[in-house]
Phi, psi and omega in degrees: 000133182281170180299316179299316179299319179296316180293318179297319179296318179296318179295317180299317178297320180293315182288318187267352180063227184289350178266002179304311179299323178293321178295318178297320178299313180300316180297318179297316179297316180298317181293316183295322188251006177076035177096182183300314179302321180293318178299312183295321179294321178298316178296319178297315178298335179272011174097012183248032182303314182298316180295312181300315179300325179290327180289321180284321182293178185265000179271198180291146178275132173278144178282161176223145180267162177299323180295317178298319178298315180300317179293315184292319183272336178093139183297320183297314180294314181297322179297318179297315180292317180301319178298319179294331184260007181056046179232164169276163178298322178296317178298317180297312179300320178295317179297316180297312181298325181289317190258332188300316180305315181289321180298312180298318179303316181285332179280349180234061187297337181259011180076021182228136175273111180272140179261057179234092185306322181295317179295316181296316180294323177297314178297318181297313180294326176296323178293327186274356180284000000 
């Protein structure tokens, strides 16, 4: 991890408090997959279409397991992100499985995935306050 990453992580923890690690995780996923649409498409391509559709839609959210997340996102990508966040791949997959359904649900309040990075980041930062 570079000096800038370390400083950014420390600043994020200071500003976000106990939600700092969750914010860093969200930022890493967004960066790795090109935003929310990219993350969701990757998950759909990985066999989680029904779950993703439930998170975006206005009904109840279907759960996803850490193992399903690991398969859909891929071990190589998760290992890289986990290393940046000082987590194991299993811990990272569990965090994603725990939080992603609700995060996606809140980022898509009208049941639509908007391809507006500024709006999505604004909603995400509002959730993390």
